[in-house]
Structures are given as structure tokens and as C-alpha cells.
C-alpha positions as a printed NumPy array, in Angstrom:
array([[ 54.143,  -5.159, 167.983],
       [ 54.396,  -2.791, 170.935],
       [ 53.35 ,   0.845, 170.562],
       [ 56.294,   1.906, 172.738],
       [ 57.558,   5.355, 171.718],
       [ 61.101,   5.862, 170.439],
       [ 62.049,   7.729, 173.604],
       [ 61.147,   4.693, 175.726],
       [ 62.922,   2.146, 173.511],
       [ 65.916,   0.22 , 174.789],
       [ 68.064,   0.643, 171.662],
       [ 70.377,  -2.256, 172.488],
       [ 67.412,  -4.59 , 172.923],
       [ 65.834,  -3.126, 169.782],
       [ 68.948,  -4.127, 167.824],
       [ 69.081,  -7.597, 169.373],
       [ 65.416,  -8.214, 168.574],
       [ 65.983,  -7.13 , 164.977],
       [ 69.051,  -9.341, 164.582],
       [ 67.171, -12.373, 165.898],
       [ 64.198, -11.627, 163.632],
       [ 66.375, -11.247, 160.535],
       [ 68.402, -14.37 , 161.312],
       [ 65.158, -16.368, 161.513],
       [ 63.897, -14.744, 158.302],
       [ 67.079, -15.72 , 156.451],
       [ 66.804, -19.29 , 157.725],
       [ 63.255, -19.607, 156.377],
       [ 64.337, -18.079, 153.055],
       [ 67.113, -20.671, 152.67 ],
       [ 64.89 , -23.642, 153.551],
       [ 65.799, -26.719, 151.429],
       [ 62.472, -26.379, 149.608],
       [ 62.144, -22.589, 149.853],
       [ 62.167, -20.035, 147.076],
       [ 65.931, -20.107, 146.65 ],
       [ 65.517, -23.745, 145.59 ],
       [ 63.102, -23.007, 142.707],
       [ 64.698, -24.21 , 139.459],
       [ 62.08 , -23.167, 136.867],
       [ 58.569, -21.808, 136.305],
       [ 56.348, -23.754, 133.906],
       [ 52.936, -22.796, 132.525],
       [ 50.82 , -25.951, 132.524],
       [ 49.606, -26.383, 128.923],
       [ 46.129, -27.405, 127.773],
       [ 47.518, -30.281, 125.72 ],
       [ 49.463, -32.921, 127.67 ],
       [ 53.209, -32.315, 127.47 ],
       [ 56.421, -33.327, 129.172],
       [ 58.241, -30.569, 131.027],
       [ 62.02 , -30.557, 131.569],
       [ 63.284, -32.194, 134.731],
       [ 59.988, -33.341, 136.253],
       [ 58.081, -36.62 , 135.878],
       [ 54.884, -37.085, 133.888],
       [ 52.964, -35.385, 131.129],
       [ 51.015, -32.371, 132.379],
       [ 47.887, -30.598, 131.172],
       [ 45.216, -28.325, 132.604],
       [ 41.607, -27.344, 131.94 ],
       [ 38.621, -25.912, 133.827],
       [ 38.862, -29.086, 135.92 ],
       [ 42.368, -28.165, 137.075],
       [ 45.837, -29.671, 136.53 ],
       [ 46.252, -33.292, 135.496],
       [ 49.395, -35.412, 135.364],
       [ 49.855, -38.698, 133.517],
       [ 52.808, -40.575, 135.002],
       [ 54.664, -43.085, 132.862],
       [ 56.181, -46.423, 133.756],
       [ 58.605, -46.05 , 136.651],
       [ 57.394, -42.51 , 137.436],
       [ 55.644, -41.45 , 140.63 ],
       [ 54.827, -38.457, 142.802],
       [ 54.101, -38.171, 146.497],
       [ 50.792, -36.391, 147.06 ],
       [ 49.641, -35.741, 150.635],
       [ 52.131, -38.321, 151.848],
       [ 50.914, -41.038, 149.464],
       [ 52.827, -42.296, 146.431],
       [ 50.747, -41.986, 143.266],
       [ 51.314, -43.465, 139.826],
       [ 49.419, -43.353, 136.55 ],
       [ 46.863, -40.582, 136.166],
       [ 46.272, -38.023, 138.912],
       [ 43.859, -35.071, 138.838],
       [ 44.52 , -32.184, 141.231],
       [ 41.138, -30.504, 140.758],
       [ 40.585, -26.77 , 140.296],
       [ 43.134, -24.636, 142.17 ],
       [ 41.981, -21.259, 143.514],
       [ 43.928, -18.107, 142.682],
       [ 47.015, -17.868, 144.937],
       [ 46.308, -21.418, 146.063],
       [ 48.324, -24.54 , 145.463],
       [ 49.84 , -27.736, 146.788],
       [ 53.311, -29.224, 146.979],
       [ 54.103, -32.758, 145.815],
       [ 57.266, -34.762, 146.18 ],
       [ 59.402, -36.279, 143.444],
       [ 62.837, -37.813, 143.22 ],
       [ 65.211, -34.953, 143.982],
       [ 62.847, -32.398, 145.469],
       [ 59.302, -31.093, 145.413],
       [ 57.017, -29.492, 142.836],
       [ 54.693, -26.61 , 143.624],
       [ 51.401, -26.981, 141.718],
       [ 49.701, -23.592, 141.941],
       [ 47.605, -20.916, 140.277],
       [ 48.957, -17.408, 139.786],
       [ 47.521, -14.578, 137.711],
       [ 44.835, -16.853, 136.28 ],
       [ 47.304, -19.509, 135.071],
       [ 48.097, -22.933, 136.491],
       [ 51.832, -23.297, 137.055],
       [ 54.5  , -25.73 , 138.185],
       [ 57.629, -24.737, 140.106],
       [ 60.119, -27.517, 140.89 ],
       [ 62.295, -26.95 , 143.935],
       [ 65.544, -28.805, 144.518],
       [ 67.71 , -28.454, 147.646],
       [ 70.828, -28.95 , 145.489],
       [ 70.008, -26.081, 143.112],
       [ 73.334, -24.184, 142.749],
       [ 71.769, -20.799, 143.512],
       [ 70.503, -21.983, 146.885],
       [ 73.804, -23.755, 147.588],
       [ 75.785, -20.561, 146.955],
       [ 73.447, -18.19 , 148.821],
       [ 75.186, -16.389, 151.681],
       [ 73.034, -13.549, 152.951],
       [ 71.029, -10.47 , 152.019],
       [ 72.654,  -7.117, 152.806],
       [ 70.701,  -4.743, 155.026],
       [ 70.862,  -1.259, 156.408],
       [ 72.611,  -1.711, 159.746],
       [ 72.329,  -1.049, 162.541],
       [ 68.519,  -0.916, 162.651],
       [ 67.457,   2.627, 163.429],
       [ 64.4  ,   3.475, 165.568],
       [ 63.836,   6.624, 163.468],
       [ 62.282,   4.293, 160.848],
       [ 59.865,   2.829, 163.373],
       [ 56.781,   5.054, 163.4  ],
       [ 53.295,   4.982, 164.844],
       [ 50.618,   4.717, 162.188],
       [ 46.857,   5.035, 162.031],
       [ 44.883,   2.429, 160.107],
       [ 41.926,   3.942, 158.258],
       [ 39.426,   1.291, 157.24 ],
       [ 37.388,   1.662, 154.056],
       [ 33.599,   1.391, 154.296],
       [ 33.992,  -1.75 , 152.166],
       [ 37.14 ,  -3.519, 150.914],
       [ 38.439,  -2.082, 147.643],
       [ 39.87 ,  -4.276, 144.858],
       [ 43.3  ,  -3.326, 143.533],
       [ 44.715,  -4.853, 140.36 ],
       [ 48.499,  -4.753, 140.453],
       [ 51.18 ,  -5.918, 138.077],
       [ 53.402,  -8.943, 138.573],
       [ 57.111,  -9.648, 138.391],
       [ 56.398, -11.846, 135.34 ],
       [ 55.187, -10.09 , 132.187],
       [ 51.629, -10.89 , 131.187],
       [ 50.38 , -11.627, 134.702],
       [ 48.499,  -9.458, 137.171],
       [ 47.081,  -9.91 , 140.658],
       [ 43.9  ,  -8.616, 142.253],
       [ 43.866,  -8.002, 146.011],
       [ 41.187,  -6.519, 148.209],
       [ 42.422,  -3.754, 150.479],
       [ 40.656,  -3.203, 153.808],
       [ 42.128,   0.301, 154.188],
       [ 45.305,   2.363, 154.36 ],
       [ 47.983,   3.258, 156.883],
       [ 48.727,   6.914, 157.578],
       [ 51.956,   7.995, 159.283],
       [ 54.421,  10.873, 159.528],
       [ 58.108,  10.88 , 158.582],
       [ 60.44 ,  13.887, 158.386],
       [ 57.536,  16.207, 159.063],
       [ 55.46 ,  14.884, 156.157],
       [ 52.365,  12.69 , 156.213],
       [ 52.217,   9.599, 153.994],
       [ 49.687,   6.901, 153.2  ],
       [ 50.217,   3.286, 152.2  ],
       [ 47.475,   1.016, 150.864],
       [ 47.412,  -2.15 , 152.955],
       [ 46.433,  -5.704, 152.044],
       [ 45.469,  -8.546, 154.41 ],
       [ 48.469, -10.185, 156.042],
       [ 49.277, -13.877, 156.246],
       [ 48.058, -13.938, 159.862],
       [ 44.386, -12.936, 160.316],
       [ 44.094,  -9.347, 161.53 ],
       [ 47.574,  -8.338, 160.388],
       [ 48.38 ,  -6.229, 157.338],
       [ 50.888,  -6.397, 154.492],
       [ 52.281,  -3.384, 152.655],
       [ 54.059,  -3.479, 149.28 ],
       [ 56.043,  -0.342, 148.501],
       [ 58.88 ,   1.324, 146.654],
       [ 60.777,   4.455, 147.677],
       [ 63.606,   6.713, 146.545],
       [ 66.181,   3.991, 147.278],
       [ 64.464,   1.505, 144.913],
       [ 66.761,   0.584, 142.062],
       [ 69.722,   2.173, 143.845],
       [ 70.465,   0.399, 147.113],
       [ 67.222,  -1.587, 147.351],
       [ 65.439,  -3.881, 144.899],
       [ 63.767,  -1.848, 142.183],
       [ 60.381,  -3.554, 141.913],
       [ 59.135,  -3.807, 145.475],
       [ 59.704,  -4.473, 149.143],
       [ 57.251,  -5.889, 151.632],
       [ 56.42 ,  -5.023, 155.219],
       [ 54.303,  -6.926, 157.738],
       [ 52.29 ,  -4.725, 160.095],
       [ 50.776,  -5.899, 163.37 ],
       [ 47.038,  -5.864, 163.939],
       [ 45.841,  -2.334, 164.75 ],
       [ 44.385,  -1.77 , 168.222],
       [ 40.798,  -0.708, 168.907],
       [ 41.674,   2.888, 167.984],
       [ 43.36 ,   1.866, 164.728],
       [ 46.878,   2.441, 166.028],
       [ 49.793,   0.234, 165.025],
       [ 53.511,   0.446, 164.267],
       [ 55.171,   0.609, 160.859],
       [ 58.774,  -0.525, 161.309],
       [ 60.663,  -0.107, 158.036],
       [ 63.688,  -1.802, 159.617],
       [ 61.76 ,  -4.995, 158.917],
       [ 61.135,  -4.275, 155.236],
       [ 62.067,  -7.407, 153.29 ],
       [ 62.549,  -8.519, 149.722],
       [ 59.948, -10.652, 148.   ],
       [ 61.091, -13.787, 146.109],
       [ 61.244, -11.87 , 142.805],
       [ 64.294, -10.024, 144.13 ],
       [ 66.166, -13.35 , 144.097],
       [ 64.801, -15.278, 141.141],
       [ 63.207, -14.881, 137.73 ],
       [ 60.888, -17.772, 138.649],
       [ 58.649, -15.685, 140.925],
       [ 55.261, -14.088, 140.15 ],
       [ 55.329, -11.542, 142.991],
       [ 52.857,  -8.641, 142.98 ],
       [ 54.047,  -5.102, 142.383],
       [ 52.974,  -2.241, 144.674],
       [ 49.908,  -0.165, 143.818],
       [ 50.729,   3.282, 142.449],
       [ 49.738,   4.891, 145.768],
       [ 52.572,   3.05 , 147.535],
       [ 55.478,   4.682, 145.691],
       [ 57.005,   6.782, 148.457],
       [ 58.891,   9.903, 147.303],
       [ 61.412,   9.693, 150.145],
       [ 64.267,   7.269, 150.675],
       [ 63.581,   4.554, 153.259],
       [ 67.115,   3.716, 154.348],
       [ 66.085,   0.721, 156.433],
       [ 65.49 ,  -2.981, 155.992],
       [ 66.823,  -5.265, 153.295],
       [ 68.877,  -4.114, 150.323],
       [ 69.25 ,  -5.58 , 146.83 ],
       [ 70.422,  -9.232, 146.992],
       [ 74.017, -10.001, 146.094],
       [ 73.07 , -12.544, 143.401],
       [ 70.06 , -13.734, 141.416],
       [ 68.807, -16.937, 139.758],
       [ 68.219, -16.149, 136.097],
       [ 65.852, -17.719, 133.61 ],
       [ 64.996, -17.557, 129.929],
       [ 61.434, -17.246, 128.616],
       [ 60.442, -20.313, 126.571],
       [ 57.198, -21.767, 125.265],
       [ 56.966, -23.704, 128.538],
       [ 57.486, -20.732, 130.852],
       [ 60.78 , -19.637, 132.35 ],
       [ 63.704, -22.041, 132.51 ],
       [ 67.154, -21.562, 134.048],
       [ 70.025, -20.167, 132.018],
       [ 72.511, -19.969, 134.884],
       [ 72.505, -20.464, 138.615],
       [ 73.335, -16.957, 139.732],
       [ 75.025, -13.684, 138.917]])
């Protein structure tokens, strides 16, 4: 992301770039096998058990998830159809794989120390009815600020809560971002981004629970330059999957990232949500949306 100052910005181009970015973001969100297509969240049990709507009997242990497929049942794993007994092996925290089945795919993953299954179906009513996510428009350059990345002497572990009760996540933070808004200086703890060198920030602010989703928003930050400078553009603050569905295990922001001011930029609270009910198996759908 360019370090161009607000005074030098072409505001019309700034708006066009934002619109293109958000259009692409919405398209990825509504992918046929994306998070809007998740129909349930199952905890894989220790004793083999059938789970609603997906083939096989599933169990897990220190050796990782195991599925026993019955007559006429199969999964597609790494492009190969498998039948009978299939062991996935130990899955690292925040790791996982996706396998195919008749009607969609199943995410086999590990979150918060538990092995989980999340079926995803393109025909899930919530995905089919999804229109868009409201945003603060037009994007305003006042919410695009230069920041300084301050690196810790050594990465610091942060344990944060999760959108699902009983789970937590541990992330290592390489440092924090410091920036000024409205004449005040703020800091946000940063975590490694999805692209090496980039950063991710989870935060809430004074709009959270009012016009924006109460639990969190996320912001990708470009790799700082040699002097630690980068740009924090709150116009590109987005919702995590937990804003849309009860079947997400998203992390919550660390306490340091609760901003006392209102960030009137980026995505707002979604118009509808996929709801689930807690059962012995995990979280299963009760209705498509509301």
C-alpha cells in the first residue's frame, strides 16, 4: 500500500480502488464453498459417531481425525475418491483440509484445541439469499492514516477469546502499530498476516454493537518499510465470518485493541445471519437466516 499523503490522493481514484477491492472481497465471501455456505459446526468425538448430513462415522484421538465410511459412502480426498476407513493424521492448530462429498465439501480442521468438521453446501439457503454487506460510503481518506510499526524484541503470545464459547486462540504478535487520529495517539497489537511480511489487526471501536458488528472487525496492513512505516486504512476494515454465521470460531481482539473512538469506515453489521443451536455434536442450524 502506498504511503501517499491524503493531500496527494486522487479522491476519485481512491473511491474507485475501494469499490473494486470491496467488490472482489464480496465475491470471495460468496464463493460456492465459502463461509456463507457453512451449514453446521461439529466437534469430532472420541468415540465413532454419525453426524447429521455428512457421510461416515467420525472419531478423533492423538492420531488425528478418522472416518469410517459405510457401504455406498465415499469422500474425495486430494482429488482421489476414498472408501472404507481413512485416517487424516494429526492436524495442527488453525490447520485443516477440505474433502468433497455428494452435495458439497467438508472442512476437517483444528480450532481452539479441538478437531472439527464444517460441511459447506453451495445450496445452503443463507448463501443463496445473501445480497451484500452494508458499508460506510463513500470511503473517506480521513480514515487512512500513516502508522509506525514497533517490533517487540521477541514475539509475544496473546491468548484471545473465540466467537464460540469454550474455545480460545493463541497468536504470537511481532509488535504493535502506532498512529494518530483526531489529535490522539493510538496503538493496535498486530498479528502476522496471511501474506508473509503483512500484518493483521483485530479491533473493536465505539461503533461496535451499534452500526458495526459487536465482536470484532479485521484489517489487513501492508508490510512496513525499512523505517517501520505503513498505512492503516480503516476504509478496508472487514467483518470476520462470525459476523455472518454461528458456525465460526473467529478470534476476538486483544483487550489493547478496543479503540475508544468511533471508526466510521469499512464494513457494517451484516443484514442477516445464519443461526445455529448448540447440541452435543456442536452447533447445528436452526434456520437459514434472520
